[in-house]
C-alpha positions in Angstrom: 8.1 -4.9 -1.0 5.2 -2.7 -2.2 6.3 0.8 -3.2 4.8 2.4 -0.1 7.0 0.2 2.3 10.1 1.0 0.2 9.2 4.7 0.7 9.3 4.2 4.7 12.1 2.2 4.6 14.6 5.2 5.1 12.6 8.0 6.0 12.1 10.3 8.9 10.3 9.8 12.3 6.2 10.1 12.6 4.9 12.4 15.2 5.2 12.0 18.6 3.4 13.1 22.0 4.6 16.5 23.1 7.2 15.8 25.9 5.7 17.0 29.3 7.8 18.8 32.1 10.8 17.9 33.4 12.3 17.7 37.3 15.0 20.0 37.7 18.0 17.8 38.6 19.9 16.1 35.8 18.2 12.8 35.2 20.0 9.3 36.6 20.9 6.4 34.2 18.1 4.4 35.9 15.8 7.3 35.2 16.2 7.7 31.6 16.1 3.9 30.9 13.0 3.6 32.8 11.3 5.6 29.8 12.3 2.6 27.3 11.7 -0.4 29.6 8.5 -1.2 28.2 9.2 -0.9 24.1 10.5 -4.3 22.6 13.1 -5.0 20.5 16.7 -3.5 21.2 16.9 -0.1 22.4 20.5 2.0 22.7 21.2 5.4 24.1 23.7 7.9 24.8 23.5 11.3 25.7 27.0 13.2 26.7 27.0 16.9 27.8 31.3 17.7 28.4 32.0 19.6 31.4 32.0 23.3 31.1 32.5 26.3 33.1 33.0 25.0 36.3 29.5 22.2 35.4 30.3 18.2 35.6 30.1 15.7 32.6 27.3 14.5 32.5 26.5 11.0 31.0 24.1 8.2 30.9 24.2 5.4 28.4 22.5 1.9 28.2 23.7 -0.7 25.2 25.1 2.1 23.5 28.3 0.0 21.9 26.2 -1.8 20.2 25.9 -1.3 16.6 22.0 -1.1 15.5 20.4 0.0 11.9 20.2 3.7 12.0 18.7 4.3 8.7 19.1 7.8 7.2 20.8 8.8 10.0 24.2 7.8 8.1 23.3 10.7 5.6 24.8 13.0 8.1 28.6 11.3 6.9 28.1 11.9 3.8 27.2 15.7 4.7 29.6 16.4 6.4 32.2 14.7 3.7 31.2 17.0 1.0 31.6 20.1 3.2 35.0 18.8 4.3 36.0 18.2 0.4 34.8 21.5 -0.2 36.0 23.8 2.6 36.7 27.2 1.9 35.6 30.4 3.3 33.4 30.7 0.2 31.7 26.9 0.6 28.4 28.3 0.1 29.0 29.6 -3.5 31.3 26.2 -4.1 28.3 23.7 -3.0 25.6 26.1 -4.9 27.5 26.6 -7.8 28.0 22.6 -8.5 25.7 21.1 -10.6 24.8 17.2 -10.3 22.7 15.4 -12.6 19.4 14.2 -11.6 18.4 11.2 -13.8 17.8 8.3 -14.2 21.0 6.7 -12.6 20.0 8.7 -9.1 16.1 8.2 -8.9 15.4 6.6 -5.2 12.4 5.5 -3.7 11.0 8.0 -0.9 12.3 11.3 -2.8 9.4 13.8 -2.1 11.6 16.5 -3.5 13.2 15.5 -6.7 10.2 12.8 -7.7 11.6 10.1 -10.0 10.3 9.9 -12.2 9.1 13.5 -13.5 11.8 15.6 -12.5 15.2 15.4 -15.0 18.3 17.9 -15.4 20.9 19.3 -13.1 20.4 20.7 -9.7 22.8 22.6 -7.4 24.9 20.5 -4.8 23.2 22.6 -2.5 19.9 21.7 -3.0 20.7 18.1 -3.1 22.4 18.0 0.4 19.3 20.0 1.7 16.9 17.5 0.2 19.0 15.0 1.4 18.8 16.1 5.1 15.8 18.5 5.5 13.6 15.8 4.0 15.4 12.1 3.7 14.9 12.2 0.3 16.9 9.2 -1.5 17.2 10.7 -4.9 18.9 13.9 -3.2 21.0 11.4 -1.0 22.3 8.9 -3.9 23.0 12.1 -6.2 25.3 13.5 -3.2 27.2 9.4 -2.5 27.7 9.7 -6.6 29.2 12.9 -6.7 31.3 12.8 -3.4 31.7 8.7 -3.8 30.9 6.5 -1.0 34.4 5.2 -0.3 35.6 8.6 0.3 32.7 9.1 3.5 34.3 5.7 4.5 37.7 6.7 4.8 36.3 9.7 6.7 34.2 7.4 9.0 37.0 5.3 9.5 39.5 7.8 10.1 37.4 9.4 12.6 37.5 5.8 14.7 33.9 5.1 14.0 34.3 1.1 13.8 30.9 0.2 14.2 29.5 2.8 11.4 28.1 1.3 8.2 27.0 3.1 4.9 25.6 2.0 1.8 27.0 2.5 -1.7 23.7 4.3 -1.9 19.8 3.9 -1.3 19.4 2.6 -4.4 21.8 -0.6 -3.5 20.6 -1.0 -0.4 16.7 -1.5 -1.7 17.8 -4.0 -4.3 19.8 -5.8 -1.5 17.1 -6.0 0.5 14.7 -7.2 -2.6 17.6 -10.2 -3.0 18.3 -9.1 -6.3 21.6 -10.6 -7.5 23.1 -7.4 -9.1 21.9 -5.0 -6.6 25.1 -2.6 -7.2 23.8 -1.6 -10.2 20.1 -2.2 -9.5 18.6 0.0 -12.0 15.0 2.4 -11.5 13.1 0.2 -13.6 14.3 -2.6 -11.7 13.5 -1.0 -8.5 9.7 -0.5 -10.0 9.0 -3.4 -11.2 10.1 -5.4 -7.7 7.4 -2.8 -6.1 5.4 -5.8 -4.8 8.2 -8.4 -4.2 8.9 -9.7 -0.7 12.3 -8.6 1.7 14.6 -11.3 0.7 17.8 -10.1 3.4 17.7 -8.6 6.6 18.2 -4.7 6.4 20.7 -4.9 9.4 23.5 -7.5 7.6 27.0 -7.4 6.8 26.9 -6.8 2.9 25.2 -3.5 2.4 23.1 -1.6 5.2 23.0 1.5 7.4 24.3 1.1 11.2 26.0 2.7 13.8 26.8 2.8 17.5 25.3 5.2 19.8 28.8 5.4 21.0 29.9 6.3 17.8 27.6 8.9 16.5 28.0 10.4 20.0 31.8 10.4 19.6 30.9 12.0 15.8 28.8 14.7 16.6 30.9 16.1 19.8 33.8 16.3 17.2 31.4 17.7 14.2 29.9 20.3 15.4 32.8 22.0 17.1 34.2 22.3 14.0 36.8 19.2 14.0 36.9 18.5 10.6 36.7 22.0 8.9 39.3 24.4 8.6 37.0 27.3 8.3 34.1 28.8 10.3 31.9 29.4 7.6 32.0 25.5 6.8 31.2 24.9 10.1 28.3 27.2 9.9 27.0 25.3 6.9 26.9 21.8 8.4 25.2 23.1 11.4 22.6 25.0 8.9 21.1 22.3 7.1 21.3 20.1 10.5 19.0 22.5 12.0 16.4 21.6 8.9 16.2 17.8 10.0 12.6 17.1 10.5 13.1 14.8 13.3 13.8 18.0 15.3 10.0 18.8 15.2 8.4 15.2 15.0 10.1 13.5 17.6 9.8 16.4 18.6 12.5 18.0 20.8 12.4 20.7 23.7 11.8 24.2 22.8 14.6 26.3 23.7 17.1 24.3 22.4 19.1 24.8 19.4 18.8 21.3 17.8 21.5 19.8 15.2 20.8 16.3 13.8 19.6 14.0 10.9 17.1 10.9 12.1 16.2 7.5 10.3 14.2 4.8 10.3 13.0 1.4 8.4 9.4 -0.1 8.0 9.5 -3.3 6.2 7.6 -6.8 7.3 9.4 -8.2 10.2 11.3 -5.7 11.2 11.4 -1.7 12.2 14.3 0.8 13.6 14.2 4.2 14.9 17.3 6.3 15.3 17.9 9.7 16.3 21.2 11.1 16.6 22.9 14.7 16.7 23.5 17.3 19.0 21.3 20.1 21.0 23.2 23.3 22.6 21.0 25.8 25.2 22.8 28.2 28.2 26.0 27.7 26.6 26.0 23.9 27.2 26.2 21.1 24.8 24.5 18.0 24.8 25.4 14.9 22.0 23.0 12.3 21.8 22.0 9.4 20.3 18.5 7.3 20.8 17.9 4.1 18.7 15.3 1.3 18.5 15.4 -2.3 16.2 12.1 -4.4 16.6 10.5 -6.9 15.1 7.3 -7.3 14.3 5.1 -8.7 11.6 3.2 -6.0 10.2 4.6 -3.6 7.6 4.3 -0.7 9.8 4.2 -0.5 13.7 2.6 3.0 14.9 2.1 2.4 18.6 5.9 1.5 19.0 6.8 4.1 16.9 4.8 6.7 19.0 6.1 5.1 22.1 9.5 5.5 21.1 9.6 9.2 20.1 7.2 10.3 23.2 10.1 8.3 25.4 12.8 9.7 23.3 11.1 13.4 23.4 10.7 12.9 27.4 14.4 11.9 27.9 15.4 15.0 25.9 13.4 17.2 27.7 14.6 15.8 30.9 17.6 16.3 30.4 17.5 19.7 29.0 15.5 20.8 32.0 18.0 19.1 34.6 21.0 21.2 33.0 20.1 24.4 32.6 21.1 27.5 33.8 
């Protein structure tokens, strides 16, 4: 695996074609499914808007119970658990004052913010969290996972009943497992660098060290998390929402203009396997919509920009149709 391939492995979604105007009726499941019909591999989607103010519930879904590779989309669970543990009226001050260590223990690929191995020292937990979500920085992610502990995140995921959700111990252990390292759980920065041109050995979607979740479970999670079910204080919910508004998939897909969007996307591009995943929530006209759109597919090349563009355009169009059909 080249360093460039590793850098793409759990990154964000490249730019898509802009969404076009949609009809004035809520789209049918068939209409949404038709947008993805020509795409390769497995496509999964679920879009759900609860009933509100006399307006009926809206839901369309396809293959939504299937656990698919989600890439960096799992990072929302890490964000939520850190904020749950820091939940208080002063949560913003707490995460800004908490220091975490930036060094070789947490350096990972695809880390444009923390730029290993060129930066070392202490940073605020809030900075690491923001880098994890807004830039999908994997070093920031591994700092957050080291701080909170992956088992705590897994326990939180299990408590929500999200049976399909799988998270790695760190992004670096995930890379180590992909590369077939026997010591992937203790895979070092030096070993990762030495393996930069090594081939992928293990599948990204696997039962050992992976990043996966079904559309059903992502929608279940976001429909509760974005309404504050997991927090006691409104300040914590506000911080959670704020950080998720910085997810760059909002503009790279793009999401519909005029909606407030909260999401964390993910992707992978390695020779033979590719994935894109866009889960989250949006609100407009006092109407909340929760969604997850995912594709996993095989292609021999390390990059498949045509499929990436086609999926992103279809997903963008789907969300525009939903917003237009549900708007007042």
